[in-house]
C-alpha positions in Angstrom: 135.5 139.8 77.9 136.8 142.2 80.6 140.2 142.3 78.9 138.5 143.3 75.6 136.7 146.2 77.2 139.8 147.2 78.9 141.8 147.1 75.6 139.1 149.1 73.9 139.1 151.8 76.6 142.9 152.0 76.3 142.7 152.4 72.6 140.2 155.2 73.0 142.3 156.8 75.7 145.5 156.8 73.5 143.6 158.1 70.4 141.9 160.9 72.5 145.3 161.9 74.0 146.9 162.1 70.5 144.2 164.3 69.1 144.2 166.5 72.2 148.0 167.0 72.3 148.7 167.1 68.5 145.5 168.2 66.8 147.1 169.8 63.8 149.6 166.9 63.2 146.7 164.4 63.4 144.8 166.5 60.9 147.7 166.6 58.4 148.3 162.8 59.0 144.7 162.0 58.1 145.0 164.1 54.9 148.1 162.1 53.9 146.0 158.9 54.0 144.3 160.0 50.7 147.6 159.6 49.0 148.3 156.1 50.1 147.0 153.2 48.0 144.3 151.0 49.4 146.5 147.9 49.1 149.2 149.6 51.1 146.7 150.4 53.9 145.4 146.9 53.9 148.9 145.5 54.1 149.8 147.9 56.9 146.6 147.1 58.7 147.1 143.4 58.5 150.7 143.7 59.7 149.8 145.7 62.7 146.8 143.4 63.5 149.2 140.3 63.5 151.8 142.0 65.6 149.0 143.1 68.0 147.7 139.5 68.2 151.2 138.1 68.8 151.6 140.5 71.7 148.3 139.7 73.3 148.9 135.9 72.8 152.4 136.2 74.4 151.1 138.4 77.4 148.2 135.9 78.1 150.5 132.9 78.3 
């Protein structure tokens, strides 16, 4: 459970830094999300979730 909280904190830290350093780029990137089809977002999200799971699994073993 401790690792999950640390991972969530790291996620928030990275997101916050990106918005603090590149606010206009992040805003334009969010606007571009409207153009992308839902199926493409779902596929990309699933891909990154699997990659993240593999990384966590390999690092824990």
